[in-house]
C-alpha positions as CSV (number, residue, x, y, z in Angstrom):
1,M,0.0,0.0,0.0
2,I,2.9,2.3,0.8
3,K,4.4,1.6,-2.6
4,E,1.1,2.4,-4.3
5,V,0.7,5.8,-2.5
6,L,4.4,6.6,-3.4
7,K,3.7,5.7,-7.0
8,W,0.6,7.9,-6.9
9,L,2.7,10.7,-5.5
10,R,5.3,10.4,-8.3
11,E,2.7,10.1,-11.1
12,N,0.2,12.9,-10.1
13,P,2.2,16.0,-9.2
14,D,0.9,18.0,-12.2
15,E,-2.8,17.3,-11.5
16,L,-2.9,19.1,-8.1
17,T,-1.3,22.2,-6.6
18,P,1.6,21.4,-4.2
19,I,-0.6,22.1,-1.2
20,E,-3.4,19.8,-2.5
21,L,-0.8,17.2,-3.4
22,A,0.7,17.3,0.1
23,A,-2.7,17.2,1.9
24,V,-4.0,14.3,-0.2
25,F,-0.7,12.4,0.2
26,H,-0.9,13.0,4.0
27,Q,-4.5,11.7,4.2
28,R,-3.7,8.6,2.1
29,F,-0.6,7.8,4.2
30,V,-2.5,8.1,7.4
31,T,-5.3,5.9,6.1
32,I,-2.7,3.1,5.4
33,H,-1.6,3.4,9.1
34,P,1.6,1.5,8.5
35,F,3.1,1.8,12.0
36,A,1.8,0.9,15.4
37,E,2.6,4.4,16.6
38,G,3.7,7.7,15.2
39,N,1.7,7.6,11.9
40,G,0.5,11.2,12.2
41,R,4.0,12.5,13.0
42,I,5.5,10.6,10.1
43,A,2.7,11.8,7.8
44,R,3.3,15.4,8.9
45,L,7.0,15.0,8.3
46,L,6.4,13.6,4.8
47,T,3.9,16.3,4.1
48,N,6.5,18.8,4.9
49,G,8.9,17.0,2.5
50,V,6.4,17.3,-0.3
51,L,5.8,21.0,0.4
52,F,9.6,21.6,0.7
53,Q,10.1,20.0,-2.7
54,Y,8.0,22.7,-4.2
55,G,9.7,25.6,-2.4
56,Y,7.3,25.9,0.6
57,P,8.6,26.3,4.1
58,F,8.1,23.5,6.6
59,I,4.7,24.0,8.2
60,T,4.7,24.3,11.9
61,N,3.6,21.2,13.8
62,I,-0.1,20.9,14.4
63,T,-0.6,22.7,17.7
64,V,-2.5,21.2,20.7
65,K,-5.3,23.8,20.2
66,D,-5.6,22.7,16.5
67,R,-5.4,19.0,17.1
68,K,-9.3,18.5,17.2
69,K,-9.6,20.5,14.0
70,Y,-6.9,18.4,12.4
71,L,-8.5,15.1,13.4
72,R,-12.0,16.4,12.4
73,N,-10.8,17.5,8.9
74,L,-8.9,14.3,8.5
75,S,-12.0,12.3,9.4
76,E,-14.0,14.3,6.8
77,A,-11.3,13.6,4.2
78,D,-11.7,9.9,5.0
79,M,-15.4,10.2,4.2
80,G,-14.7,11.8,0.8
81,N,-14.6,15.5,1.7
82,I,-10.9,16.1,1.1
83,S,-11.4,19.9,0.6
84,A,-11.7,20.6,4.3
85,F,-8.4,18.9,5.0
86,V,-6.7,20.7,2.0
87,N,-7.9,24.0,3.5
88,F,-6.6,23.0,6.9
89,I,-3.2,22.3,5.5
90,A,-3.3,25.5,3.4
91,R,-4.0,27.5,6.5
92,N,-1.0,25.9,8.2
93,V,1.2,26.7,5.2
94,E,-0.1,30.3,5.2
95,H,0.7,30.6,8.9
96,A,4.2,29.2,8.3
97,L,4.8,31.6,5.4
98,D,3.7,34.5,7.7
99,I,6.3,33.4,10.3
100,Y,9.0,33.2,7.7
101,L,8.2,36.5,6.1
102,R,8.1,38.3,9.5
103,A,11.5,36.9,10.2
104,V,13.1,38.3,7.0
105,E,11.3,41.6,6.8
106,E,13.5,44.7,6.9
107,P,12.8,46.7,10.0
108,E,11.7,50.3,9.5
109,V,14.7,52.4,10.4
110,L,14.4,56.0,11.5
111,S,16.9,58.7,12.0
112,L,16.6,60.2,15.5
113,E,15.2,63.3,13.9
114,E,12.4,61.2,12.3
115,A,12.1,59.2,15.6
116,S,11.4,62.4,17.5
117,K,8.2,62.8,15.5
118,Y,7.0,59.3,16.5
119,S,7.7,59.7,20.2
120,P,7.3,62.2,23.0
121,Y,11.1,62.8,23.0
122,S,13.2,65.4,21.2
123,Q,16.0,64.5,18.8
124,E,18.5,65.8,21.4
125,Y,17.1,63.6,24.2
126,L,17.0,60.5,21.9
127,S,20.7,61.3,20.9
128,F,21.6,61.5,24.6
129,L,19.9,58.1,25.2
130,A,21.6,56.6,22.2
131,R,25.1,57.7,23.4
132,K,24.3,56.3,26.8
133,G,23.2,53.0,25.3
134,A,19.8,53.3,26.8
135,I,17.9,52.7,23.5
136,G,18.6,50.3,20.7
137,A,20.1,52.9,18.4
138,F,23.1,52.5,16.1
139,K,25.4,54.9,14.4
140,K,25.8,55.0,10.7
141,G,28.4,57.5,9.6
142,R,27.8,60.5,11.8
143,K,24.1,59.9,12.3
144,W,22.2,57.9,14.8
145,Y,19.3,55.6,13.8
146,I,16.8,53.4,15.6
147,T,14.3,50.9,14.4
148,K,10.6,51.8,14.8
149,N,10.1,48.7,16.9
150,D,12.9,49.6,19.2
151,L,11.6,53.1,19.6
152,E,8.1,51.8,20.3
153,G,9.5,49.3,22.8
154,Y,11.4,52.0,24.7
155,V,8.4,54.3,24.8
156,K,6.2,51.4,26.1
157,S,8.7,50.4,28.7
158,I,8.9,54.0,30.1
159,K,5.1,54.2,30.2
160,A,5.0,50.9,32.1
161,K,7.6,52.1,34.6
162,K,5.6,55.3,35.2
163,N,2.4,53.4,35.6
164,K,4.1,51.0,38.1
165,A,5.5,54.0,40.0
166,T,2.1,55.7,40.4
167,K,0.4,52.6,41.8
């Protein structure tokens, strides 16, 4: 049965999108249930292999909170409604892509002059904080810069300290 599903995988890649192919392969593998234990884990690993072959990132493992959804959609696929399971896998792929894209996005970098417009602090005060190492600023040439995230984090931390002090 495993040989048959692998043959199907080799012969049908053009009929389905990579996500559909991975999801249908996953469902077929789990249906065979070749091992006493670990069939779902192996199926998810093989699904990732299929997706990776087409340039997709590895999908995150099925989380505990999504386990019931995973099993329900897999059960529906066993009854002939494969589209619910394909959509489930597609959502996991989309989530994984979001994680990868957030990791490689260029942070928005501001000069301290620009940063002063986004914060309650003047350019001079931000420059003072940068020279002290109190904010995550960096020097490029003769100018100081900070990422928008670092600036927002600093402003939030100061607000939190003030709130804590007033309580």
